[in-house]
C-alpha positions as CSV (number, residue, x, y, z in Angstrom):
1,M,-21.7,-25.8,-8.6
2,N,-21.7,-28.4,-5.8
3,G,-20.0,-28.2,-2.5
4,Q,-19.4,-31.0,0.1
5,I,-19.0,-29.6,3.5
6,E,-19.1,-30.8,7.1
7,Q,-22.0,-29.4,9.0
8,Y,-21.5,-27.5,12.3
9,D,-23.9,-25.4,14.3
10,Y,-22.0,-22.2,13.4
11,L,-21.8,-23.0,9.7
12,P,-24.6,-22.4,7.2
13,A,-25.9,-25.3,5.2
14,A,-24.0,-25.9,1.9
15,A,-27.0,-24.5,-0.1
16,E,-26.8,-21.2,1.8
17,L,-23.2,-20.5,0.9
18,K,-23.3,-17.8,-1.7
19,W,-20.5,-19.1,-3.9
20,Q,-20.5,-17.7,-7.5
21,P,-18.8,-19.1,-10.6
22,F,-15.7,-17.2,-11.4
23,D,-14.3,-16.5,-14.9
24,E,-10.7,-16.1,-16.0
25,Y,-10.6,-12.4,-15.1
26,G,-11.5,-13.0,-11.5
27,F,-14.7,-11.0,-11.5
28,T,-16.5,-12.8,-8.7
29,S,-17.7,-12.1,-5.3
30,P,-16.5,-9.8,-3.8
31,W,-14.9,-8.5,-7.0
32,A,-18.1,-9.2,-9.1
33,P,-19.4,-6.5,-11.4
34,R,-23.1,-5.7,-11.3
35,L,-23.5,-6.1,-15.1
36,W,-20.5,-8.0,-16.6
37,Q,-19.8,-7.4,-20.2
38,A,-16.8,-8.9,-22.0
39,A,-15.2,-5.6,-22.9
40,I,-11.6,-6.1,-22.2
41,G,-10.8,-5.0,-25.8
42,V,-12.7,-1.8,-25.2
43,N,-10.7,-1.2,-22.0
44,Y,-7.4,-1.5,-23.9
45,V,-8.5,0.8,-26.7
46,T,-9.8,3.4,-24.3
47,S,-6.6,3.2,-22.3
48,G,-4.5,3.6,-25.4
49,L,-6.4,6.6,-26.6
50,L,-6.5,8.3,-23.2
51,T,-2.8,7.7,-22.7
52,L,-2.0,9.0,-26.1
53,A,-4.0,12.2,-25.5
54,I,-2.2,12.8,-22.2
55,G,1.2,12.2,-23.8
56,I,0.4,14.6,-26.7
57,G,-0.8,17.2,-24.1
58,F,2.6,17.0,-22.3
59,A,4.5,17.2,-25.5
60,V,2.6,20.3,-26.6
61,V,3.2,22.3,-23.4
62,S,6.7,21.0,-22.5
63,D,9.8,21.0,-24.7
64,E,11.4,18.4,-22.4
65,C,8.7,15.9,-23.1
66,R,9.4,16.0,-26.9
67,H,11.8,13.2,-26.6
68,W,12.1,9.6,-27.7
69,C,11.3,8.6,-24.0
70,L,7.7,9.5,-24.7
71,I,7.3,6.3,-26.8
72,P,8.1,3.7,-24.1
73,L,6.3,5.9,-21.5
74,L,3.2,5.8,-23.7
75,L,3.5,2.0,-23.9
76,C,3.7,1.7,-20.1
77,G,0.6,3.8,-19.7
78,A,-1.3,2.0,-22.4
79,V,-0.8,-1.5,-20.9
80,A,-1.3,-0.4,-17.3
81,G,-4.5,1.6,-18.0
82,P,-7.0,-1.1,-19.0
83,D,-7.4,-2.3,-15.4
84,L,-8.1,1.3,-14.3
85,I,-10.8,1.6,-17.1
86,A,-12.3,-1.6,-15.9
87,W,-12.4,-0.2,-12.4
88,F,-14.1,3.0,-13.5
89,R,-16.7,0.9,-15.3
90,K,-17.3,-1.1,-12.1
91,E,-16.0,-4.3,-13.7
92,L,-13.7,-4.5,-10.8
93,D,-14.6,-4.1,-7.1
94,G,-13.8,-0.7,-5.7
95,L,-11.1,-2.2,-3.5
96,D,-9.7,-4.8,-5.9
97,P,-5.9,-4.8,-5.5
98,K,-5.5,-5.2,-9.2
99,A,-7.0,-1.7,-9.7
100,L,-4.9,-0.2,-6.9
101,V,-1.7,-1.6,-8.4
102,A,-2.7,-0.4,-11.9
103,A,-3.2,3.1,-10.6
104,H,0.2,3.1,-9.0
105,I,1.8,1.7,-12.2
106,Y,0.1,4.3,-14.3
107,L,1.4,7.0,-12.0
108,T,4.9,5.7,-11.5
109,C,5.7,4.5,-15.0
110,F,3.8,7.1,-17.1
111,V,2.5,10.2,-15.5
112,A,5.2,10.9,-12.9
113,P,8.1,10.9,-15.4
114,L,6.3,13.4,-17.6
115,L,5.6,15.6,-14.6
116,H,9.2,15.5,-13.5
117,L,10.3,16.5,-17.0
118,S,7.7,19.3,-17.4
119,F,8.4,20.9,-14.0
120,E,12.0,20.0,-13.8
121,A,11.2,18.7,-10.3
122,Y,13.8,16.1,-9.1
123,G,14.9,14.8,-5.8
124,E,17.5,16.6,-3.7
125,D,21.1,15.9,-4.8
126,F,20.1,14.0,-8.0
127,Y,22.5,14.8,-10.7
128,V,21.7,13.1,-14.0
129,S,23.1,14.0,-17.4
130,G,20.0,13.7,-19.5
131,W,16.9,13.0,-17.4
132,A,14.7,12.2,-20.4
133,D,17.1,9.5,-21.6
134,Y,17.1,7.7,-18.3
135,F,13.3,8.0,-17.9
136,G,13.2,6.4,-21.3
137,Y,15.5,3.6,-20.4
138,M,13.6,3.0,-17.2
139,A,10.4,2.9,-19.1
140,C,11.7,0.1,-21.3
141,F,12.5,-2.0,-18.3
142,N,9.1,-1.1,-16.7
143,F,7.2,-2.0,-19.9
144,A,8.8,-5.5,-20.0
145,G,8.1,-5.9,-16.3
146,I,4.4,-4.8,-16.7
147,I,3.8,-7.3,-19.5
148,L,5.3,-10.1,-17.5
149,Y,3.5,-9.1,-14.4
150,K,0.1,-9.2,-16.2
151,L,0.9,-12.6,-17.9
152,V,2.0,-14.4,-14.7
153,H,-0.9,-12.8,-12.8
154,N,-3.5,-14.3,-15.2
155,I,-1.7,-17.7,-15.2
156,L,-1.6,-17.9,-11.4
157,F,-5.2,-16.7,-11.1
158,K,-6.3,-19.5,-13.4
159,R,-4.2,-22.3,-11.8
160,T,-4.5,-21.4,-8.1
161,R,-7.0,-23.6,-6.2
162,P,-10.1,-22.0,-4.7
163,V,-10.4,-21.5,-1.0
164,N,-11.5,-24.7,0.7
165,S,-12.3,-23.3,4.2
166,F,-14.8,-21.0,5.9
167,W,-14.3,-18.8,9.0
168,K,-17.4,-17.7,11.0
169,M,-17.0,-15.1,13.7
170,Q,-18.9,-16.0,16.9
171,P,-19.9,-13.2,19.3
172,G,-18.9,-15.1,22.5
173,K,-15.5,-16.1,21.1
174,F,-15.0,-12.6,19.6
175,I,-15.4,-10.9,23.0
176,Y,-13.2,-13.5,24.6
177,A,-10.4,-12.6,22.2
178,F,-11.0,-8.9,21.9
179,V,-10.8,-7.9,25.6
180,P,-7.3,-9.3,26.5
181,V,-5.9,-8.3,23.1
182,L,-7.2,-4.7,23.5
183,A,-5.8,-4.6,27.0
184,I,-2.4,-5.6,25.7
185,S,-2.6,-3.0,23.0
186,L,-3.6,-0.2,25.4
187,G,-0.7,-1.2,27.7
188,A,1.8,-1.0,24.9
189,S,0.4,2.3,23.7
190,A,0.7,3.7,27.2
191,A,4.3,2.5,27.4
192,I,5.2,4.3,24.2
193,T,3.6,7.5,25.4
194,L,4.8,7.5,29.0
195,F,8.2,5.8,28.8
196,F,9.4,6.7,25.3
197,G,7.8,10.1,25.3
198,G,5.3,9.3,22.5
199,L,8.0,9.2,19.9
200,I,7.3,12.9,19.2
201,K,9.2,14.4,16.3
202,R,10.5,18.0,16.6
203,A,11.7,19.7,13.5
204,G,11.9,16.3,11.7
205,V,14.0,14.6,14.5
206,L,12.6,11.9,16.6
207,S,13.1,12.5,20.4
208,L,12.9,9.9,23.1
209,S,12.4,10.4,26.8
210,A,15.6,10.7,28.9
211,G,16.9,7.2,29.7
212,A,14.8,5.5,27.1
213,E,17.5,5.1,24.4
214,E,18.9,1.9,25.8
215,Y,15.5,0.3,25.6
216,S,14.9,1.3,22.0
217,G,15.4,-2.3,20.9
218,Y,12.0,-3.1,22.3
219,L,10.3,-0.3,20.3
220,S,9.4,-2.5,17.3
221,V,7.5,-4.9,19.5
222,L,5.7,-2.1,21.3
223,L,4.7,-0.5,18.0
224,M,3.3,-3.8,16.8
225,L,1.3,-4.1,20.0
226,G,0.4,-0.5,20.6
227,D,-0.4,1.0,17.1
228,P,-3.4,-1.3,16.3
229,T,-5.4,0.1,19.3
230,V,-7.7,2.3,17.2
231,S,-8.0,-0.5,14.6
232,L,-9.2,-2.9,17.2
233,I,-11.7,-0.4,18.7
234,V,-13.2,0.5,15.3
235,M,-13.2,-3.1,14.1
236,T,-15.4,-3.9,17.1
237,V,-17.8,-1.2,16.2
238,I,-18.0,-2.4,12.6
239,Y,-18.5,-6.0,13.8
240,W,-21.4,-4.9,16.1
241,L,-23.1,-2.9,13.3
242,Y,-22.6,-5.9,10.9
243,Q,-24.1,-8.4,13.3
244,K,-27.0,-6.1,14.0
245,N,-28.1,-6.0,10.4
246,H,-25.8,-7.4,7.7
247,D,-28.4,-7.6,4.9
248,K,-28.9,-3.8,4.5
249,P,-26.1,-1.4,3.5
250,R,-25.5,1.3,6.1
251,S,-26.1,5.0,5.3
252,L,-23.3,7.0,3.8
253,G,-23.6,9.5,6.7
254,L,-23.0,6.8,9.3
255,V,-20.1,5.4,7.4
256,M,-18.4,8.9,7.1
257,I,-18.9,9.5,10.8
258,L,-17.2,6.2,11.6
259,I,-14.3,7.0,9.3
260,M,-13.9,10.5,10.9
261,F,-14.1,8.8,14.3
262,A,-11.2,6.5,13.3
263,F,-9.2,9.3,11.8
264,I,-9.5,11.5,14.9
265,L,-8.6,8.6,17.3
266,Q,-5.6,7.6,15.1
267,F,-4.5,11.2,14.8
268,L,-4.6,11.7,18.6
269,L,-2.7,8.4,19.2
270,V,0.2,8.8,16.7
271,G,-0.3,12.2,15.1
272,R,2.8,13.8,16.8
273,R,5.2,11.2,15.5
274,G,5.6,12.8,12.1
275,S,4.6,9.6,10.3
276,R,2.0,10.1,7.7
277,S,1.7,6.4,6.8
278,D,0.8,5.5,10.4
279,I,-2.3,7.6,10.1
280,V,-3.3,7.1,6.5
281,V,-2.8,3.3,6.2
282,A,-4.7,2.5,9.5
283,V,-7.7,4.6,8.5
284,A,-7.6,3.3,4.9
285,A,-7.6,-0.3,6.1
286,L,-10.6,0.4,8.4
287,G,-12.3,2.0,5.4
288,G,-11.7,-1.3,3.5
289,I,-13.4,-3.3,6.3
290,I,-16.3,-0.9,6.1
291,H,-16.4,-1.4,2.3
292,Y,-16.7,-5.2,2.8
293,R,-19.0,-5.2,5.8
294,L,-21.2,-2.1,6.0
295,R,-21.3,-0.3,2.6
296,P,-19.3,-0.7,-0.6
297,F,-17.7,2.5,-1.9
298,S,-18.1,3.6,-5.4
299,P,-15.0,4.7,-7.5
300,K,-16.1,8.3,-7.2
301,L,-16.0,8.1,-3.4
302,I,-12.6,6.3,-3.4
303,L,-11.2,9.0,-5.7
304,L,-12.5,11.7,-3.4
305,G,-10.9,9.9,-0.5
306,M,-7.5,9.7,-2.4
307,F,-7.7,13.5,-3.0
308,A,-8.3,14.0,0.8
309,V,-5.3,11.8,1.6
310,V,-3.0,13.8,-0.7
311,M,-4.1,17.1,0.9
312,F,-3.7,15.7,4.4
313,V,-0.2,14.3,3.6
314,Y,0.8,17.7,2.1
315,L,-0.4,19.7,5.1
316,Y,1.0,17.2,7.6
317,G,4.4,17.4,5.9
318,F,4.8,20.9,7.4
319,Y,4.6,19.4,10.9
320,K,6.9,16.5,9.9
321,F,9.7,18.8,8.9
322,L,9.1,22.0,11.0
323,G,7.8,20.5,14.3
324,P,4.9,22.0,16.3
325,R,5.0,25.2,14.3
326,G,3.9,23.2,11.3
327,W,0.4,22.8,12.8
328,E,-0.3,26.4,11.7
329,A,-0.3,25.2,8.1
330,F,-3.7,23.5,8.7
331,Y,-5.5,26.7,9.4
332,S,-3.4,29.7,8.3
333,T,-2.8,30.5,4.6
334,Q,-0.2,33.0,5.4
335,A,1.7,30.6,7.7
336,R,1.4,27.9,5.0
337,T,2.9,30.2,2.3
338,Q,5.8,31.1,4.5
339,M,6.5,27.5,5.5
340,K,6.2,26.4,1.9
341,Y,9.0,28.9,1.1
342,E,11.2,27.5,3.9
343,L,10.7,23.9,2.8
344,G,11.1,24.6,-0.9
345,G,9.6,21.5,-2.6
346,N,6.7,20.9,-0.3
347,S,3.5,21.0,-2.4
348,P,0.7,18.7,-3.4
349,L,2.6,18.0,-6.7
350,A,5.8,17.1,-4.8
351,T,3.7,14.9,-2.5
352,V,2.4,12.9,-5.4
353,L,5.8,12.7,-7.1
354,N,7.5,11.6,-3.9
355,R,5.1,8.7,-3.7
356,A,5.9,7.6,-7.3
357,K,9.7,7.3,-6.8
358,S,10.2,7.7,-10.6
359,D,13.1,10.1,-10.3
360,V,14.7,7.9,-7.6
361,Q,14.6,4.9,-9.9
362,A,15.9,6.8,-12.9
363,F,18.7,8.1,-10.8
364,L,19.7,4.6,-9.7
365,L,19.6,3.4,-13.3
366,F,21.9,6.3,-14.2
367,R,24.4,5.4,-11.5
368,L,24.4,1.7,-12.5
369,A,24.9,2.6,-16.2
370,E,27.4,5.4,-15.9
371,Y,29.5,4.0,-13.0
372,K,29.8,0.3,-13.9
373,G,31.7,-1.8,-11.5
374,Q,31.6,0.8,-8.7
375,Y,28.6,-0.8,-7.0
376,E,28.3,-4.4,-5.8
377,P,24.7,-5.6,-5.6
378,V,23.7,-7.1,-2.2
379,H,22.1,-10.2,-3.9
380,G,18.8,-10.3,-2.1
381,R,19.9,-9.4,1.4
382,T,17.5,-6.5,1.7
383,Y,14.6,-9.0,1.1
384,A,16.0,-11.4,3.6
385,M,16.2,-8.8,6.3
386,A,12.7,-7.7,5.5
387,V,11.5,-11.3,6.2
388,L,13.4,-11.2,9.5
389,T,11.8,-7.9,10.5
390,F,9.6,-9.6,13.1
391,I,12.7,-10.5,15.2
392,P,13.3,-7.5,17.6
393,R,16.7,-6.1,18.2
394,A,16.3,-6.8,21.9
395,I,16.5,-10.5,21.0
396,W,18.9,-10.4,18.1
397,K,21.6,-8.2,19.5
398,T,23.8,-8.2,16.4
399,K,21.0,-7.6,13.9
400,P,22.3,-5.5,11.1
401,V,21.3,-1.8,11.4
402,S,20.2,-1.5,7.8
403,I,21.5,-3.3,4.7
404,K,19.2,-1.2,2.6
405,T,20.7,2.0,4.0
406,E,24.3,0.8,3.3
407,A,23.4,-0.4,-0.2
408,G,21.5,2.9,-1.0
409,T,24.4,5.0,0.2
410,A,26.9,3.0,-1.9
411,I,24.9,3.0,-5.2
412,Q,24.3,6.7,-5.0
413,G,28.0,7.4,-4.4
414,Y,27.7,9.2,-1.1
415,S,30.8,9.6,1.1
416,S,31.2,7.8,4.4
417,I,30.0,10.8,6.4
418,R,26.6,10.8,4.7
419,V,24.0,8.0,4.5
420,S,20.9,7.6,2.4
421,R,17.6,6.7,4.0
422,R,15.5,7.0,0.8
423,V,12.7,4.7,-0.1
424,Y,13.3,3.1,-3.5
425,G,10.1,1.2,-4.5
426,L,9.8,-2.2,-6.2
427,A,12.1,-1.4,-9.1
428,G,14.6,0.6,-7.1
429,E,15.1,-2.1,-4.4
430,A,15.5,-4.7,-7.2
431,M,18.4,-2.6,-8.5
432,L,20.0,-2.5,-5.1
433,N,19.9,-6.3,-4.9
434,F,20.6,-7.4,-8.5
435,G,21.3,-4.3,-10.6
436,Y,19.0,-3.3,-13.4
437,W,18.5,-6.9,-14.5
438,G,16.5,-7.4,-11.3
439,I,13.7,-5.0,-12.4
440,V,11.7,-7.3,-14.6
441,P,11.9,-10.4,-12.2
442,A,10.7,-8.2,-9.4
443,F,7.5,-7.5,-11.4
444,L,7.2,-11.2,-12.2
445,V,7.3,-12.3,-8.5
446,F,4.8,-9.6,-7.6
447,G,2.5,-10.7,-10.4
448,M,2.6,-14.3,-9.1
449,F,1.6,-13.3,-5.6
450,L,-1.2,-11.0,-6.8
451,G,-2.7,-13.6,-9.0
452,W,-2.6,-16.2,-6.2
453,F,-4.1,-13.7,-3.7
454,R,-6.9,-12.5,-5.9
455,K,-8.0,-16.0,-6.7
456,K,-8.2,-16.9,-3.0
457,V,-10.2,-13.7,-2.2
458,A,-12.4,-14.2,-5.3
459,T,-13.5,-17.7,-4.1
460,M,-14.1,-16.8,-0.4
461,E,-17.7,-16.8,1.0
462,P,-18.7,-13.1,1.3
463,S,-19.6,-13.5,5.0
464,D,-16.2,-15.1,5.8
465,S,-14.7,-13.3,8.9
466,R,-11.3,-13.1,7.1
467,F,-12.7,-10.1,5.3
468,F,-11.8,-8.2,8.5
469,L,-8.2,-8.8,7.5
470,I,-8.2,-8.7,3.7
471,P,-8.0,-4.9,3.5
472,F,-4.6,-4.9,5.3
473,V,-3.2,-7.1,2.6
474,V,-5.0,-5.3,-0.2
475,L,-3.4,-2.0,0.9
476,T,0.0,-3.6,1.1
477,C,-0.3,-4.8,-2.5
478,G,-1.3,-1.2,-3.5
479,L,1.8,0.2,-1.9
480,V,4.3,-2.3,-3.3
481,L,5.3,-0.1,-6.3
482,G,6.4,2.8,-4.2
483,S,7.7,1.1,-1.0
484,D,10.5,-1.1,0.2
485,S,10.1,-4.7,1.4
486,R,11.1,-3.9,5.0
487,N,8.6,-1.1,5.3
488,L,5.9,-3.3,3.8
489,V,6.5,-6.2,6.1
490,F,6.8,-4.1,9.2
491,G,3.7,-2.1,8.3
492,L,1.7,-5.4,7.8
493,L,3.0,-6.8,11.0
494,K,2.3,-3.6,12.9
495,M,-1.2,-3.1,11.8
496,G,-2.3,-6.8,11.2
497,V,-0.9,-9.0,14.0
498,L,-3.4,-8.1,16.7
499,P,-6.4,-7.9,14.4
500,F,-5.4,-11.3,13.1
501,L,-5.4,-12.8,16.6
502,V,-8.8,-11.4,17.4
503,V,-10.3,-12.8,14.1
504,F,-8.5,-16.1,14.4
505,I,-9.4,-16.8,18.1
506,G,-12.9,-15.3,17.7
507,S,-13.8,-17.5,14.6
508,A,-14.9,-21.0,14.2
509,R,-13.4,-22.7,11.2
510,A,-14.2,-25.6,8.9
511,K,-12.8,-27.1,5.7
512,F,-14.8,-28.5,2.9
513,A,-14.5,-30.0,-0.5
514,R,-15.7,-28.2,-3.7
515,S,-16.5,-29.4,-7.1
516,Y,-17.8,-27.6,-10.2
517,E,-20.3,-28.9,-12.7
């Protein structure tokens, strides 16, 4: 492989660039396996057998799972699972978005519906005549969507052009960018705490300081500036450690101390708001930067981290819904048992099922099928408003409150005195916009983006400073199946704008031409 590149004092010679040939699956730096074996057939067979065993197990222990819906659910699991098998075999990088998406598809489209049926655990106010039927119908749409998602992903990965630029972080420019950006972030964080009362939730209700309500239109901007404070601080520590010695992986002990440091800081900054994602996503993104810059994480460590996240989200849910009294759930078994009784469905299982959104989507499909003509799709307006999220209400005075809220309320048949603020996921939001015929195209569009994105990342030089930003996008991809477009866009803006400014201003950049022999 040859590369023609302009030479600058901050850029290594072309021979020093560690580009690696990539194959049709995208297993290259940084996604490269240590020992690549062409075993995609083995992955599919393994996935099929494992999925079949899980399906048989559910059918044996639960009468509700002995239903025709098991067949399309098995197909969904069988075609989603190979990417997970490849991840376990280290054929995919630990933070490859393809593996994260596969895990969410496997949960949403296969495991979660069977758990719902087995435990008869459905969302509040969901009334469906025949849950198994509608899980089966939903699985048929999902299966078609997964097949199309994988096909367009592979096509886009093959046809997307490799990266033709290189970003190199320079210490002097980095400090020049970091100091003013951190000062802005600290100022915004202080304004949120002092003027808006820290956005503290009491018994699940957000409370603002007296007199702050009329300025709430500025909150979105302040959150975008103030919430990345911890990310900026920890990114700086990671950059310093990487610059000090980037050829040797750091010890696991040092990495865990750094992650705990990030978690504690983020918890102290936003912990009283009742938003679990504000804590988890920020710390997970910093973990991704550590993965690329200090020490790669194995699948076992990532699974352990996921388990820790589920337990934290479960415990933190007590505070979210019960207010300050909920903190007792973190250290008192007796208090946790009593609060669990008060909240009803709060459990680790409910936490996982809530993330999947399988019952929400089956319910929407039921409403569309059984009450034809009573809901008018919004024809893409929720996506349009998501793109315009960056415009604060303080500037756009007539900005719609929430098209998604109005559409969700209408499709569920609620009366005018009650609104729905549920999260619907990729397939659910597609139904809000285009009815059930929008499900498969939603998978198609997402597959196109993921194929393009993975090709770009797969052909980046491993020392490129943009790897300080890649984890924010990777995590967003992993959350697509269970989130709505507005939440995804706002979350990416909130956690990524200031880090992007630091990396962009602090890096020297050059373009080059590449050719392959």
